[in-house]
SETINU-679331 format. One record per residue (C-alpha): x, y, z; residue in one letter; residue number from 1. Coordinates in nm, 2 decimals, always signed. Each point is the difference from the previous one (the first is absolute). Example, Ala and Ser with C-alpha at 12.3 -4.5 7.8 and 13.67 -1.06 7.14 Angstrom:
BEGIN
> px / py / pz / type / seq
> +1.23 / -0.45 / +0.78 / a / 1
> +0.14 / +0.34 / -0.07 / s / 2
This chain:
BEGIN
> px / py / pz / type / seq
> +4.92 / +2.07 / -1.03 / x / 1
> -0.25 / -0.24 / +0.12 / x / 2
> +0.15 / -0.37 / +0.03 / x / 3
> -0.17 / -0.21 / -0.27 / x / 4
> -0.14 / -0.32 / +0.08 / x / 5
> -0.07 / -0.19 / -0.31 / x / 6
> -0.13 / -0.32 / +0.09 / x / 7
> -0.32 / +0.04 / +0.18 / x / 8
> -0.30 / -0.18 / -0.14 / x / 9
> -0.25 / +0.20 / -0.18 / x / 10
> -0.29 / +0.02 / +0.23 / x / 11
> +0.25 / +0.04 / +0.29 / x / 12
> +0.17 / +0.29 / -0.17 / x / 13
> -0.38 / +0.16 / -0.08 / x / 14
> -0.08 / -0.02 / +0.38 / x / 15
> +0.33 / +0.16 / +0.10 / x / 16
> -0.06 / +0.28 / -0.23 / x / 17
> -0.37 / +0.05 / +0.15 / x / 18
> +0.16 / +0.01 / +0.34 / x / 19
> +0.25 / +0.23 / -0.09 / x / 20
> -0.28 / +0.25 / -0.16 / x / 21
> -0.22 / -0.06 / +0.28 / x / 22
> +0.27 / +0.15 / +0.25 / x / 23
> +0.10 / +0.27 / -0.23 / x / 24
> -0.33 / +0.12 / -0.09 / x / 25
> -0.11 / -0.02 / +0.37 / x / 26
> +0.32 / +0.23 / +0.10 / x / 27
> +0.01 / +0.24 / -0.27 / x / 28
> -0.33 / -0.01 / -0.17 / x / 29
> -0.09 / -0.12 / -0.36 / x / 30
> +0.13 / +0.30 / -0.20 / x / 31
> +0.33 / +0.02 / +0.19 / x / 32
> +0.11 / -0.35 / -0.10 / x / 33
> +0.17 / -0.11 / -0.30 / x / 34
> +0.05 / -0.32 / -0.19 / x / 35
> +0.35 / +0.01 / +0.05 / x / 36
> -0.04 / +0.05 / +0.38 / x / 37
> -0.21 / -0.30 / +0.02 / x / 38
> +0.23 / -0.20 / -0.18 / x / 39
> +0.29 / +0.11 / +0.21 / x / 40
> -0.19 / -0.09 / +0.32 / x / 41
> -0.06 / -0.35 / -0.14 / x / 42
> +0.37 / -0.03 / -0.12 / x / 43
> -0.06 / -0.04 / -0.36 / x / 44
> +0.07 / +0.23 / -0.31 / x / 45
> -0.26 / +0.20 / -0.15 / x / 46
> +0.01 / -0.18 / -0.33 / x / 47
> -0.07 / -0.32 / +0.20 / x / 48
> -0.30 / +0.18 / +0.18 / x / 49
> -0.16 / +0.09 / -0.32 / x / 50
> -0.02 / -0.38 / -0.10 / x / 51
> -0.26 / +0.00 / +0.31 / x / 52
> -0.19 / +0.31 / +0.00 / x / 53
> +0.02 / +0.23 / -0.33 / x / 54
> -0.09 / +0.31 / +0.20 / x / 55
> -0.06 / +0.13 / +0.37 / x / 56
> -0.36 / +0.00 / -0.05 / x / 57
> -0.01 / -0.35 / -0.11 / x / 58
> +0.20 / -0.09 / +0.33 / x / 59
> -0.24 / +0.20 / +0.22 / x / 60
> -0.30 / -0.20 / -0.15 / x / 61
> +0.17 / -0.31 / +0.06 / x / 62
> +0.08 / +0.08 / +0.35 / x / 63
> -0.37 / +0.12 / +0.08 / x / 64
> -0.14 / -0.32 / -0.15 / x / 65
> +0.22 / -0.21 / +0.21 / x / 66
> -0.12 / +0.14 / +0.30 / x / 67
> -0.36 / -0.02 / -0.11 / x / 68
> -0.01 / -0.31 / -0.08 / x / 69
> +0.15 / -0.09 / +0.33 / x / 70
> -0.25 / +0.17 / +0.19 / x / 71
> -0.29 / -0.13 / -0.21 / x / 72
> +0.14 / -0.35 / +0.04 / x / 73
> +0.00 / +0.04 / +0.38 / x / 74
> -0.35 / +0.19 / +0.01 / x / 75
> -0.15 / -0.31 / -0.18 / x / 76
> +0.17 / -0.25 / +0.21 / x / 77
> -0.14 / +0.16 / +0.30 / x / 78
> -0.36 / +0.08 / -0.16 / x / 79
> -0.13 / -0.20 / +0.35 / x / 80
> +0.09 / +0.29 / +0.19 / x / 81
> -0.24 / +0.30 / +0.08 / x / 82
> +0.16 / +0.34 / -0.11 / x / 83
> +0.04 / +0.12 / +0.36 / x / 84
> +0.26 / -0.29 / +0.01 / x / 85
> +0.14 / -0.03 / -0.35 / x / 86
> +0.05 / +0.38 / -0.05 / x / 87
> +0.24 / +0.04 / +0.30 / x / 88
> +0.18 / -0.31 / -0.07 / x / 89
> +0.05 / +0.10 / -0.37 / x / 90
> +0.12 / +0.36 / +0.13 / x / 91
> +0.24 / -0.20 / +0.22 / x / 92
> +0.12 / -0.22 / -0.27 / x / 93
> +0.08 / +0.30 / -0.21 / x / 94
> +0.18 / +0.19 / +0.27 / x / 95
> +0.24 / -0.27 / +0.03 / x / 96
> +0.08 / -0.01 / -0.36 / x / 97
> +0.32 / +0.20 / -0.05 / x / 98
> -0.07 / +0.34 / -0.18 / x / 99
> -0.37 / -0.08 / -0.07 / x / 100
> -0.15 / +0.28 / +0.21 / x / 101
> +0.28 / +0.26 / -0.11 / x / 102
> -0.07 / -0.08 / -0.38 / x / 103
> -0.37 / +0.03 / +0.04 / x / 104
> +0.01 / +0.34 / +0.16 / x / 105
> +0.24 / +0.11 / -0.26 / x / 106
> -0.19 / -0.16 / -0.32 / x / 107
> -0.33 / +0.13 / +0.13 / x / 108
> +0.12 / +0.35 / -0.02 / x / 109
> +0.22 / -0.03 / -0.30 / x / 110
> -0.25 / -0.18 / -0.20 / x / 111
> -0.28 / +0.26 / +0.05 / x / 112
> +0.11 / +0.18 / -0.32 / x / 113
> -0.17 / -0.15 / -0.31 / x / 114
> +0.30 / -0.01 / -0.19 / x / 115
> +0.15 / -0.24 / +0.26 / x / 116
> +0.05 / -0.34 / -0.15 / x / 117
> -0.16 / -0.16 / +0.33 / x / 118
> -0.29 / +0.25 / -0.01 / x / 119
> -0.24 / -0.22 / -0.18 / x / 120
> +0.10 / -0.30 / +0.20 / x / 121
> -0.06 / +0.15 / +0.32 / x / 122
> -0.33 / +0.14 / -0.10 / x / 123
> -0.13 / -0.33 / -0.07 / x / 124
> +0.12 / -0.12 / +0.31 / x / 125
> -0.21 / +0.23 / +0.19 / x / 126
> -0.28 / -0.03 / -0.20 / x / 127
> +0.03 / -0.37 / +0.08 / x / 128
> +0.02 / +0.08 / +0.36 / x / 129
> -0.31 / +0.18 / +0.03 / x / 130
> -0.18 / -0.28 / -0.10 / x / 131
> +0.20 / -0.26 / +0.19 / x / 132
> -0.17 / -0.30 / +0.21 / x / 133
> +0.16 / -0.25 / +0.21 / x / 134
> -0.19 / -0.32 / -0.02 / x / 135
> -0.34 / +0.08 / +0.11 / x / 136
> +0.09 / +0.34 / +0.14 / x / 137
> +0.01 / +0.35 / -0.16 / x / 138
> +0.31 / +0.21 / +0.08 / x / 139
> -0.07 / +0.35 / +0.10 / x / 140
> +0.13 / +0.24 / -0.29 / x / 141
> +0.08 / +0.27 / +0.32 / x / 142
> +0.23 / -0.28 / +0.17 / x / 143
> +0.20 / -0.03 / -0.33 / x / 144
> +0.08 / +0.39 / +0.01 / x / 145
> +0.07 / -0.03 / +0.36 / x / 146
> +0.26 / -0.28 / -0.06 / x / 147
> +0.18 / +0.18 / -0.27 / x / 148
> +0.00 / +0.32 / +0.23 / x / 149
> +0.13 / -0.19 / +0.27 / x / 150
> +0.28 / -0.16 / -0.21 / x / 151
> +0.14 / +0.33 / -0.10 / x / 152
> -0.02 / +0.16 / +0.37 / x / 153
> +0.16 / -0.29 / +0.14 / x / 154
> +0.31 / +0.10 / -0.18 / x / 155
> +0.00 / +0.32 / +0.18 / x / 156
> -0.17 / -0.05 / +0.35 / x / 157
> +0.22 / -0.22 / +0.24 / x / 158
> -0.18 / -0.29 / +0.15 / x / 159
> -0.31 / +0.00 / -0.23 / x / 160
> -0.07 / -0.37 / -0.08 / x / 161
> -0.23 / -0.03 / -0.33 / x / 162
> -0.14 / -0.35 / +0.10 / x / 163
> -0.05 / +0.10 / +0.36 / x / 164
> -0.21 / +0.29 / -0.11 / x / 165
> -0.19 / -0.20 / -0.24 / x / 166
> -0.10 / -0.23 / +0.27 / x / 167
> -0.14 / +0.26 / +0.19 / x / 168
> -0.15 / +0.19 / -0.28 / x / 169
> -0.20 / -0.32 / -0.06 / x / 170
> -0.09 / -0.06 / +0.38 / x / 171
> -0.18 / +0.38 / +0.01 / x / 172
> -0.35 / -0.06 / +0.13 / x / 173
> -0.26 / +0.06 / -0.24 / x / 174
> -0.27 / +0.25 / +0.07 / x / 175
> -0.29 / +0.22 / -0.13 / x / 176
> +0.25 / +0.30 / -0.05 / x / 177
> -0.09 / +0.36 / +0.02 / x / 178
> -0.06 / +0.30 / -0.24 / x / 179
> +0.30 / +0.24 / -0.03 / x / 180
> -0.23 / +0.26 / -0.13 / x / 181
> -0.18 / +0.01 / +0.36 / x / 182
> +0.01 / +0.25 / +0.24 / x / 183
> +0.26 / -0.06 / +0.25 / x / 184
> -0.10 / -0.04 / +0.36 / x / 185
> +0.03 / +0.22 / +0.27 / x / 186
> +0.29 / -0.19 / +0.15 / x / 187
> +0.22 / +0.13 / -0.31 / x / 188
> -0.04 / +0.36 / +0.11 / x / 189
> +0.33 / +0.18 / +0.07 / x / 190
> +0.20 / -0.26 / -0.20 / x / 191
> +0.21 / +0.11 / -0.32 / x / 192
> +0.23 / -0.14 / -0.22 / x / 193
> +0.28 / +0.24 / -0.06 / x / 194
> +0.11 / +0.14 / -0.36 / x / 195
> +0.29 / -0.16 / -0.15 / x / 196
> +0.27 / +0.26 / +0.02 / x / 197
> +0.22 / -0.04 / -0.31 / x / 198
> +0.33 / +0.23 / -0.10 / x / 199
> -0.03 / +0.35 / -0.09 / x / 200
> -0.03 / +0.02 / -0.39 / x / 201
> +0.31 / +0.16 / -0.16 / x / 202
> -0.09 / +0.34 / -0.10 / x / 203
> +0.33 / +0.17 / -0.02 / x / 204
> +0.14 / +0.16 / -0.31 / x / 205
> -0.13 / +0.17 / -0.28 / x / 206
> -0.32 / -0.13 / -0.19 / x / 207
> +0.20 / -0.13 / -0.32 / x / 208
> +0.21 / -0.22 / +0.23 / x / 209
> -0.31 / -0.11 / +0.19 / x / 210
> -0.17 / -0.10 / -0.32 / x / 211
> +0.33 / -0.18 / -0.09 / x / 212
> -0.02 / -0.17 / +0.29 / x / 213
> -0.36 / -0.12 / -0.02 / x / 214
> +0.06 / -0.11 / -0.35 / x / 215
> +0.30 / -0.22 / +0.12 / x / 216
> -0.23 / -0.16 / +0.26 / x / 217
> -0.29 / -0.03 / -0.22 / x / 218
> +0.25 / -0.21 / -0.26 / x / 219
> +0.19 / -0.20 / +0.30 / x / 220
> -0.33 / -0.09 / +0.11 / x / 221
> -0.13 / -0.13 / -0.34 / x / 222
> +0.33 / -0.19 / -0.05 / x / 223
> +0.02 / -0.16 / +0.31 / x / 224
> -0.34 / -0.11 / -0.01 / x / 225
> +0.05 / -0.13 / -0.35 / x / 226
> +0.34 / -0.18 / +0.05 / x / 227
> +0.10 / +0.01 / +0.38 / x / 228
> +0.27 / +0.17 / +0.14 / x / 229
> +0.29 / -0.22 / -0.07 / x / 230
> -0.07 / +0.00 / -0.39 / x / 231
> -0.04 / +0.37 / -0.02 / x / 232
> +0.31 / +0.22 / -0.05 / x / 233
> +0.03 / +0.38 / +0.05 / x / 234
> +0.06 / +0.02 / -0.35 / x / 235
> -0.34 / -0.17 / -0.08 / x / 236
> -0.17 / +0.26 / +0.21 / x / 237
> +0.19 / +0.28 / -0.12 / x / 238
> -0.09 / -0.12 / -0.36 / x / 239
> -0.36 / +0.04 / +0.08 / x / 240
> +0.01 / +0.30 / +0.17 / x / 241
> +0.19 / +0.16 / -0.30 / x / 242
> +0.29 / +0.09 / +0.22 / x / 243
> +0.36 / -0.08 / +0.08 / x / 244
> +0.12 / -0.27 / +0.28 / x / 245
> +0.18 / +0.30 / +0.14 / x / 246
> -0.31 / +0.18 / +0.05 / x / 247
> -0.18 / -0.27 / +0.18 / x / 248
> +0.30 / -0.02 / +0.23 / x / 249
> -0.02 / +0.37 / +0.04 / x / 250
> -0.34 / -0.03 / +0.15 / x / 251
> +0.02 / -0.33 / +0.21 / x / 252
> +0.38 / -0.08 / +0.04 / x / 253
> -0.04 / -0.38 / -0.06 / x / 254
> -0.24 / -0.24 / -0.12 / x / 255
> -0.07 / -0.15 / +0.33 / x / 256
> -0.09 / +0.35 / +0.10 / x / 257
> -0.23 / +0.03 / -0.27 / x / 258
> -0.16 / -0.32 / +0.10 / x / 259
> -0.06 / +0.13 / +0.35 / x / 260
> -0.16 / +0.33 / -0.15 / x / 261
> -0.22 / -0.22 / -0.23 / x / 262
> -0.15 / -0.23 / +0.28 / x / 263
> -0.04 / +0.32 / +0.24 / x / 264
> -0.20 / +0.17 / -0.26 / x / 265
> -0.21 / -0.31 / -0.07 / x / 266
> -0.07 / -0.04 / +0.36 / x / 267
> -0.10 / +0.38 / +0.03 / x / 268
> -0.25 / -0.06 / -0.32 / x / 269
> -0.17 / -0.28 / +0.19 / x / 270
> -0.04 / +0.15 / +0.32 / x / 271
> -0.10 / +0.32 / -0.12 / x / 272
> -0.36 / -0.09 / +0.02 / x / 273
> -0.03 / +0.02 / +0.39 / x / 274
> +0.11 / +0.34 / +0.12 / x / 275
> -0.16 / -0.01 / +0.34 / x / 276
> -0.03 / -0.24 / +0.32 / x / 277
> -0.30 / -0.23 / -0.04 / x / 278
> -0.20 / -0.24 / +0.22 / x / 279
> +0.12 / -0.35 / -0.09 / x / 280
> -0.29 / -0.13 / -0.17 / x / 281
> -0.02 / +0.35 / -0.21 / x / 282
> +0.38 / -0.06 / -0.06 / x / 283
> -0.04 / -0.36 / -0.14 / x / 284
> -0.30 / +0.13 / -0.23 / x / 285
> +0.26 / +0.25 / -0.13 / x / 286
> +0.25 / -0.27 / -0.04 / x / 287
> -0.23 / -0.20 / -0.22 / x / 288
> -0.11 / +0.30 / -0.20 / x / 289
> +0.37 / +0.08 / -0.07 / x / 290
> +0.05 / -0.37 / -0.13 / x / 291
> -0.28 / +0.11 / -0.25 / x / 292
> +0.19 / +0.31 / -0.09 / x / 293
> +0.32 / -0.20 / -0.06 / x / 294
> -0.15 / -0.18 / -0.27 / x / 295
> -0.01 / +0.32 / -0.20 / x / 296
> +0.39 / +0.04 / +0.07 / x / 297
> +0.13 / -0.36 / -0.11 / x / 298
> +0.35 / +0.14 / -0.05 / x / 299
> +0.02 / +0.04 / +0.41 / x / 300
> -0.13 / -0.37 / +0.06 / x / 301
> +0.24 / -0.13 / -0.26 / x / 302
> +0.30 / +0.20 / +0.12 / x / 303
> -0.07 / -0.14 / +0.34 / x / 304
> -0.05 / -0.34 / -0.08 / x / 305
> +0.31 / -0.04 / -0.23 / x / 306
> +0.23 / +0.18 / +0.26 / x / 307
> -0.13 / -0.18 / +0.30 / x / 308
> +0.05 / -0.33 / -0.20 / x / 309
> +0.35 / +0.08 / -0.12 / x / 310
> +0.14 / +0.18 / +0.33 / x / 311
> -0.03 / -0.36 / +0.22 / x / 312
> +0.38 / -0.05 / -0.06 / x / 313
> +0.18 / +0.18 / +0.28 / x / 314
> +0.24 / +0.15 / -0.20 / x / 315
> -0.26 / +0.18 / -0.21 / x / 316
> +0.00 / +0.40 / +0.07 / x / 317
> -0.36 / +0.00 / +0.08 / x / 318
> -0.01 / -0.29 / +0.22 / x / 319
> +0.02 / +0.19 / +0.34 / x / 320
> -0.30 / +0.25 / -0.14 / x / 321
> -0.23 / -0.30 / -0.06 / x / 322
> +0.09 / -0.20 / +0.34 / x / 323
> -0.06 / +0.35 / +0.20 / x / 324
> -0.30 / +0.05 / -0.20 / x / 325
> -0.16 / -0.34 / +0.05 / x / 326
> +0.07 / +0.04 / +0.40 / x / 327
> -0.14 / +0.34 / +0.01 / x / 328
> -0.32 / -0.07 / -0.22 / x / 329
> -0.07 / -0.33 / +0.23 / x / 330
> +0.03 / +0.20 / +0.30 / x / 331
> -0.21 / +0.28 / -0.12 / x / 332
> -0.30 / -0.24 / -0.08 / x / 333
> +0.07 / -0.20 / +0.32 / x / 334
> -0.07 / +0.34 / +0.18 / x / 335
> -0.30 / +0.03 / -0.21 / x / 336
> -0.16 / -0.34 / +0.08 / x / 337
> +0.13 / +0.05 / +0.36 / x / 338
> -0.26 / +0.30 / +0.04 / x / 339
> -0.26 / -0.23 / -0.17 / x / 340
> +0.06 / -0.25 / +0.24 / x / 341
> -0.02 / +0.25 / +0.28 / x / 342
> -0.32 / +0.17 / -0.09 / x / 343
> -0.16 / -0.36 / -0.07 / x / 344
> -0.03 / +0.00 / -0.39 / x / 345
> +0.19 / -0.32 / -0.02 / x / 346
> +0.01 / -0.31 / +0.20 / x / 347
> +0.21 / +0.00 / +0.31 / x / 348
> +0.16 / -0.32 / -0.13 / x / 349
> +0.18 / +0.17 / -0.29 / x / 350
> +0.37 / +0.08 / +0.01 / x / 351
> +0.05 / +0.36 / -0.12 / x / 352
> +0.35 / -0.07 / -0.10 / x / 353
> -0.08 / -0.32 / -0.21 / x / 354
> -0.32 / +0.17 / -0.16 / x / 355
> +0.23 / +0.28 / -0.13 / x / 356
> +0.25 / -0.25 / -0.15 / x / 357
> -0.31 / -0.17 / -0.19 / x / 358
> -0.15 / +0.32 / -0.12 / x / 359
> +0.33 / +0.13 / -0.12 / x / 360
> +0.08 / -0.32 / -0.18 / x / 361
> -0.35 / -0.03 / -0.15 / x / 362
> +0.05 / +0.36 / -0.15 / x / 363
> +0.36 / -0.09 / -0.15 / x / 364
> -0.11 / -0.32 / -0.12 / x / 365
> -0.33 / +0.16 / -0.17 / x / 366
> +0.21 / +0.26 / -0.17 / x / 367
> +0.24 / -0.25 / -0.15 / x / 368
> -0.31 / -0.18 / -0.13 / x / 369
> -0.15 / +0.30 / -0.12 / x / 370
> +0.29 / +0.09 / -0.22 / x / 371
> -0.05 / -0.32 / -0.20 / x / 372
> -0.36 / +0.00 / -0.03 / x / 373
> -0.17 / +0.33 / +0.10 / x / 374
> -0.33 / -0.10 / -0.14 / x / 375
> -0.03 / -0.29 / +0.24 / x / 376
> +0.15 / +0.15 / +0.33 / x / 377
> -0.19 / +0.27 / +0.19 / x / 378
> +0.25 / +0.11 / +0.27 / x / 379
> -0.24 / +0.25 / +0.20 / x / 380
> -0.28 / -0.26 / +0.01 / x / 381
> +0.20 / -0.27 / +0.14 / x / 382
> +0.17 / +0.22 / +0.26 / x / 383
> -0.36 / +0.13 / +0.09 / x / 384
> -0.12 / -0.36 / +0.03 / x / 385
> +0.30 / -0.12 / +0.21 / x / 386
> -0.04 / +0.28 / +0.25 / x / 387
> -0.40 / -0.06 / +0.00 / x / 388
> +0.08 / -0.37 / +0.08 / x / 389
> +0.20 / +0.12 / +0.31 / x / 390
> -0.25 / +0.26 / +0.13 / x / 391
> -0.28 / -0.10 / +0.23 / x / 392
> -0.36 / +0.05 / -0.10 / x / 393
């Protein structure tokens, strides 16, 4: 039973509750936290907590309001700074606030579902950010996506410092850019991006068993995308399948094993477009086309976004998967950009590793924004524009 402290002033107690909620939401995700758990962490009774916040939704929105008010106050106080100075400085400030980046990552994924209490709040935030200006300067909307993506990636990739990356992103030299659809130079001849090798699909057993397994994966994918992993039980999945929990365990052994199978199948579906080695420029064209095709399968984007935000906690069963995936994807694109550099298609000053980090961050950030307002975010067009700014004429 928590130690009950009865005499903290009302405002101080409210701040203690917000601090406790911040820590728990960041560690366990919104769905995995109860009001009783928040009360216990703050050292008060559940009944006492309800005097301050009538629901978990109300508490979450208060926490968001506290952070956004502080950020807006800081931004207004530094309106004299150009964006290339102000944005990295604000990112550094946020990185120093306990739990900010962790909760940001978890919340943007959790709230992607329209039924989430913070969905509309986050949607409005992105709408405002797309028209953001700082003093007399306009803030590039793509920069917001890169920033969001970097914050999530920093929770998986050792040594990734968001403010430093934003400073370098702003320092990129401007140029006329190139045309991604243009024919590649002769220097690219003989270069090839290898096909992604995923695990072999599970085809063993009789047809009814394979069909049941596929139906379980479909239902788990839907529920993990809607609610996240922590807030979805095997019983929930079994109910949607129209089966029993024991049947799920017969096919997958555990909830963690089911999650692994869901993520593996998602990667197979995302990667199925490219089936043969391609020259680097042609490969990037296929990447852009693939991003356009992903918009027709929003469940894959939602699954990835929700789980990559939720799995930032080291104890999450998918943390290792996303850490390895980010490491591998960044390395893969770094090798592609290295080929472009070697063949003279991008400037000699460009660092393929850093360009890969920015490209992956942009893509992930755009996917987050697209889930909140698909009519206003054109993922493939933004990716194409980014790549063409990198290419030489």
